[in-house]
ROKOLNU-786381 format. One record per atom (N, C-alpha, C, CB): atom name; x, y, z. Coordinates in nm, 2 decimals, m for minus. Glycine has a CB too. Example, Ala and Ser with C-alpha at 12.3 -4.5 7.8 and 13.67 -1.06 7.14 Angstrom:
BEGIN
R name     c1     c2     c3
R    N   1.32  m0.57   0.78
R   CA   1.23  m0.45   0.78
R    C   1.32  m0.33   0.78
R   CB   1.13  m0.45   0.90
R    N   1.28  m0.22   0.71
R   CA   1.37  m0.11   0.71
R    C   1.29   0.00   0.79
R   CB   1.41  m0.06   0.57
This chain:
BEGIN
R name     c1     c2     c3
R    N  m5.40   9.03   0.29
R   CA  m5.45   9.08   0.41
R    C  m5.60   9.07   0.41
R   CB  m5.40   9.23   0.43
R    N  m5.65   9.02   0.52
R   CA  m5.80   9.00   0.54
R    C  m5.87   9.12   0.58
R   CB  m5.82   8.89   0.63
R    N  m6.00   9.11   0.57
R   CA  m6.09   9.22   0.61
R    C  m6.16   9.18   0.74
R   CB  m6.19   9.25   0.50
R    N  m6.18   9.29   0.82
R   CA  m6.25   9.26   0.94
R    C  m6.40   9.23   0.91
R   CB  m6.25   9.39   1.04
R    N  m6.45   9.13   0.98
R   CA  m6.59   9.10   0.96
R    C  m6.68   9.21   1.01
R   CB  m6.63   8.96   1.02
R    N  m6.79   9.23   0.94
R   CA  m6.88   9.34   0.98
R    C  m6.94   9.31   1.12
R   CB  m7.00   9.35   0.88
R    N  m6.96   9.41   1.20
R   CA  m7.01   9.39   1.34
R    C  m7.16   9.40   1.33
R   CB  m6.96   9.50   1.44
R    N  m7.24   9.32   1.40
R   CA  m7.38   9.33   1.41
R    C  m7.42   9.47   1.46
R   CB  m7.45   9.22   1.50
R    N  m7.51   9.54   1.39
R   CA  m7.55   9.68   1.42
R    C  m7.64   9.68   1.54
R   CB  m7.62   9.74   1.30
R    N  m7.72   9.58   1.57
R   CA  m7.81   9.58   1.68
R    C  m7.77   9.50   1.80
R   CB  m7.95   9.53   1.63
R    N  m7.65   9.44   1.80
R   CA  m7.61   9.36   1.91
R    C  m7.61   9.43   2.04
R   CB  m7.47   9.30   1.88
R    N  m7.55   9.55   2.05
R   CA  m7.55   9.62   2.17
R    C  m7.69   9.65   2.23
R   CB  m7.47   9.76   2.15
R    N  m7.78   9.69   2.15
R   CA  m7.92   9.71   2.19
R    C  m7.98   9.58   2.24
R   CB  m8.00   9.78   2.08
R    N  m7.95   9.48   2.17
R   CA  m8.01   9.35   2.21
R    C  m7.96   9.30   2.35
R   CB  m7.99   9.24   2.11
R    N  m7.83   9.32   2.37
R   CA  m7.77   9.29   2.50
R    C  m7.83   9.37   2.61
R   CB  m7.62   9.30   2.50
R    N  m7.85   9.50   2.59
R   CA  m7.91   9.59   2.69
R    C  m8.05   9.54   2.71
R   CB  m7.91   9.73   2.64
R    N  m8.12   9.51   2.61
R   CA  m8.26   9.47   2.62
R    C  m8.27   9.34   2.70
R   CB  m8.33   9.44   2.48
R    N  m8.18   9.25   2.68
R   CA  m8.18   9.12   2.76
R    C  m8.16   9.15   2.91
R   CB  m8.07   9.03   2.71
R    N  m8.06   9.24   2.94
R   CA  m8.04   9.27   3.08
R    C  m8.16   9.34   3.14
R   CB  m7.91   9.36   3.10
R    N  m8.22   9.43   3.07
R   CA  m8.34   9.50   3.13
R    C  m8.45   9.40   3.14
R   CB  m8.38   9.62   3.03
R    N  m8.47   9.31   3.05
R   CA  m8.58   9.22   3.06
R    C  m8.57   9.12   3.17
R   CB  m8.60   9.14   2.93
R    N  m8.44   9.10   3.21
R   CA  m8.42   9.01   3.33
R    C  m8.42   9.09   3.46
R   CB  m8.28   8.94   3.31
R    N  m8.43   9.23   3.45
R   CA  m8.43   9.31   3.57
R    C  m8.30   9.31   3.65
R   CB  m8.54   9.27   3.66
R    N  m8.19   9.30   3.58
R   CA  m8.06   9.29   3.64
R    C  m7.97   9.42   3.63
R   CB  m7.98   9.17   3.59
R    N  m7.89   9.44   3.73
R   CA  m7.79   9.55   3.72
R    C  m7.67   9.49   3.64
R   CB  m7.74   9.60   3.86
R    N  m7.58   9.57   3.60
R   CA  m7.46   9.52   3.53
R    C  m7.38   9.42   3.61
R   CB  m7.37   9.63   3.49
R    N  m7.36   9.44   3.74
R   CA  m7.29   9.34   3.82
R    C  m7.37   9.21   3.84
R   CB  m7.26   9.40   3.96
R    N  m7.50   9.22   3.85
R   CA  m7.59   9.10   3.86
R    C  m7.58   9.03   3.72
R   CB  m7.73   9.14   3.89
R    N  m7.57   9.10   3.61
R   CA  m7.57   9.03   3.48
R    C  m7.44   8.95   3.47
R   CB  m7.58   9.14   3.37
R    N  m7.33   9.01   3.52
R   CA  m7.20   8.93   3.52
R    C  m7.22   8.80   3.59
R   CB  m7.09   9.02   3.58
R    N  m7.28   8.81   3.71
R   CA  m7.30   8.69   3.79
R    C  m7.39   8.59   3.72
R   CB  m7.36   8.72   3.93
R    N  m7.50   8.64   3.65
R   CA  m7.59   8.55   3.58
R    C  m7.52   8.49   3.46
R   CB  m7.71   8.64   3.53
R    N  m7.43   8.56   3.39
R   CA  m7.36   8.50   3.28
R    C  m7.26   8.40   3.32
R   CB  m7.29   8.61   3.20
R    N  m7.20   8.42   3.44
R   CA  m7.10   8.32   3.49
R    C  m6.98   8.30   3.40
R   CB  m7.17   8.19   3.50
R    N  m6.93   8.41   3.34
R   CA  m6.82   8.40   3.25
R    C  m6.69   8.47   3.30
R   CB  m6.85   8.46   3.12
R    N  m6.70   8.52   3.42
R   CA  m6.58   8.58   3.49
R    C  m6.52   8.70   3.42
R   CB  m6.47   8.47   3.49
R    N  m6.61   8.79   3.38
R   CA  m6.56   8.92   3.32
R    C  m6.59   9.03   3.42
R   CB  m6.63   8.95   3.18
R    N  m6.51   9.14   3.42
R   CA  m6.54   9.26   3.50
R    C  m6.68   9.32   3.46
R   CB  m6.43   9.37   3.49
R    N  m6.76   9.36   3.56
R   CA  m6.89   9.42   3.53
R    C  m6.88   9.53   3.44
R   CB  m6.96   9.46   3.66
R    N  m6.77   9.61   3.43
R   CA  m6.76   9.72   3.34
R    C  m6.76   9.68   3.20
R   CB  m6.63   9.80   3.37
R    N  m6.73   9.55   3.17
R   CA  m6.74   9.51   3.03
R    C  m6.88   9.51   2.98
R   CB  m6.68   9.37   3.02
R    N  m6.98   9.48   3.07
R   CA  m7.12   9.48   3.03
R    C  m7.16   9.62   2.97
R   CB  m7.21   9.45   3.15
R    N  m7.11   9.73   3.03
R   CA  m7.14   9.86   2.98
R    C  m7.07   9.88   2.84
R   CB  m7.08   9.97   3.07
R    N  m6.95   9.83   2.82
R   CA  m6.88   9.84   2.69
R    C  m6.96   9.76   2.59
R   CB  m6.74   9.79   2.71
R    N  m7.01   9.65   2.62
R   CA  m7.09   9.57   2.52
R    C  m7.22   9.64   2.49
R   CB  m7.12   9.43   2.58
R    N  m7.29   9.70   2.59
R   CA  m7.42   9.76   2.57
R    C  m7.40   9.90   2.49
R   CB  m7.49   9.78   2.70
R    N  m7.29   9.96   2.50
R   CA  m7.27  10.09   2.44
R    C  m7.19  10.07   2.30
R   CB  m7.18  10.18   2.53
R    N  m7.17   9.94   2.26
R   CA  m7.11   9.91   2.14
R    C  m6.97   9.96   2.13
R   CB  m7.19   9.96   2.02
R    N  m6.90   9.96   2.24
R   CA  m6.76  10.00   2.24
R    C  m6.67   9.88   2.22
R   CB  m6.72  10.07   2.38
R    N  m6.72   9.76   2.27
R   CA  m6.65   9.63   2.25
R    C  m6.75   9.53   2.21
R   CB  m6.58   9.59   2.38
R    N  m6.71   9.43   2.13
R   CA  m6.79   9.32   2.09
R    C  m6.76   9.20   2.18
R   CB  m6.77   9.28   1.94
R    N  m6.86   9.14   2.24
R   CA  m6.83   9.03   2.34
R    C  m6.77   8.91   2.27
R   CB  m6.95   9.00   2.41
R    N  m6.69   8.84   2.34
R   CA  m6.64   8.71   2.28
R    C  m6.75   8.61   2.27
R   CB  m6.52   8.65   2.36
R    N  m6.72   8.50   2.20
R   CA  m6.82   8.40   2.17
R    C  m6.88   8.34   2.30
R   CB  m6.76   8.29   2.09
R    N  m6.79   8.32   2.40
R   CA  m6.84   8.26   2.53
R    C  m6.94   8.35   2.59
R   CB  m6.72   8.23   2.62
R    N  m6.92   8.48   2.59
R   CA  m7.02   8.57   2.65
R    C  m7.15   8.58   2.57
R   CB  m6.95   8.71   2.65
R    N  m7.14   8.57   2.44
R   CA  m7.26   8.57   2.35
R    C  m7.34   8.44   2.38
R   CB  m7.22   8.58   2.20
R    N  m7.27   8.33   2.40
R   CA  m7.34   8.21   2.43
R    C  m7.41   8.22   2.57
R   CB  m7.25   8.09   2.43
R    N  m7.34   8.28   2.66
R   CA  m7.40   8.30   2.80
R    C  m7.52   8.39   2.79
R   CB  m7.30   8.35   2.90
R    N  m7.52   8.50   2.71
R   CA  m7.63   8.59   2.70
R    C  m7.75   8.51   2.63
R   CB  m7.59   8.71   2.61
R    N  m7.72   8.43   2.53
R   CA  m7.83   8.36   2.46
R    C  m7.89   8.26   2.55
R   CB  m7.77   8.29   2.33
R    N  m7.82   8.20   2.64
R   CA  m7.88   8.10   2.73
R    C  m7.96   8.17   2.84
R   CB  m7.77   8.02   2.80
R    N  m7.91   8.29   2.89
R   CA  m7.98   8.36   2.99
R    C  m8.12   8.41   2.93
R   CB  m7.90   8.48   3.03
R    N  m8.12   8.45   2.81
R   CA  m8.24   8.51   2.75
R    C  m8.32   8.40   2.68
R   CB  m8.20   8.61   2.64
R    N  m8.27   8.28   2.67
R   CA  m8.34   8.17   2.60
R    C  m8.37   8.20   2.46
R   CB  m8.46   8.13   2.68
R    N  m8.27   8.25   2.39
R   CA  m8.27   8.28   2.25
R    C  m8.15   8.22   2.18
R   CB  m8.29   8.43   2.22
R    N  m8.15   8.20   2.06
R   CA  m8.03   8.15   1.99
R    C  m7.93   8.25   1.97
R   CB  m8.07   8.09   1.85
R    N  m7.80   8.21   1.96
R   CA  m7.69   8.30   1.93
R    C  m7.72   8.38   1.80
R   CB  m7.56   8.23   1.93
R    N  m7.78   8.30   1.71
R   CA  m7.81   8.36   1.58
R    C  m7.90   8.48   1.60
R   CB  m7.88   8.26   1.49
R    N  m8.00   8.47   1.69
R   CA  m8.09   8.58   1.71
R    C  m8.02   8.70   1.76
R   CB  m8.20   8.54   1.82
R    N  m7.91   8.68   1.84
R   CA  m7.83   8.79   1.89
R    C  m7.76   8.86   1.78
R   CB  m7.74   8.75   2.00
R    N  m7.69   8.79   1.69
R   CA  m7.60   8.85   1.60
R    C  m7.66   8.88   1.46
R   CB  m7.49   8.76   1.58
R    N  m7.78   8.83   1.43
R   CA  m7.84   8.86   1.30
R    C  m7.93   8.98   1.32
R   CB  m7.93   8.73   1.26
R    N  m7.89   9.09   1.25
R   CA  m7.96   9.21   1.26
R    C  m8.10   9.20   1.20
R   CB  m7.88   9.32   1.18
R    N  m8.13   9.10   1.12
R   CA  m8.27   9.09   1.07
R    C  m8.36   9.01   1.16
R   CB  m8.26   9.01   0.94
R    N  m8.31   8.96   1.27
R   CA  m8.40   8.89   1.37
R    C  m8.42   8.98   1.49
R   CB  m8.34   8.76   1.41
R    N  m8.55   8.98   1.53
R   CA  m8.58   9.05   1.65
R    C  m8.56   8.96   1.77
R   CB  m8.73   9.10   1.65
R    N  m8.53   9.03   1.89
R   CA  m8.49   8.95   2.00
R    C  m8.61   8.87   2.06
R   CB  m8.44   9.04   2.11
R    N  m8.72   8.93   2.09
R   CA  m8.83   8.86   2.16
R    C  m8.96   8.87   2.08
R   CB  m8.85   8.93   2.30
R    N  m8.96   8.80   1.96
R   CA  m9.08   8.79   1.88
R    C  m9.14   8.66   1.89
R   CB  m9.05   8.83   1.74
């Protein structure tokens, strides 16, 4: 039986920071991401209730012009 991989501790805060830096509402963020998810999922990601799938992480990284590694690596700051 395998073990669940550890969740990034700062991912939720980074996703919220990205949305705020872009000046977008949650529904506007969904449109910007272009991944076809309900806008309520944005709140779940930002509150660390759900971890976004890879396609959503990739869309966030492209929107913020940062690498996916920057999003998921707790040792990397978002906008340095």
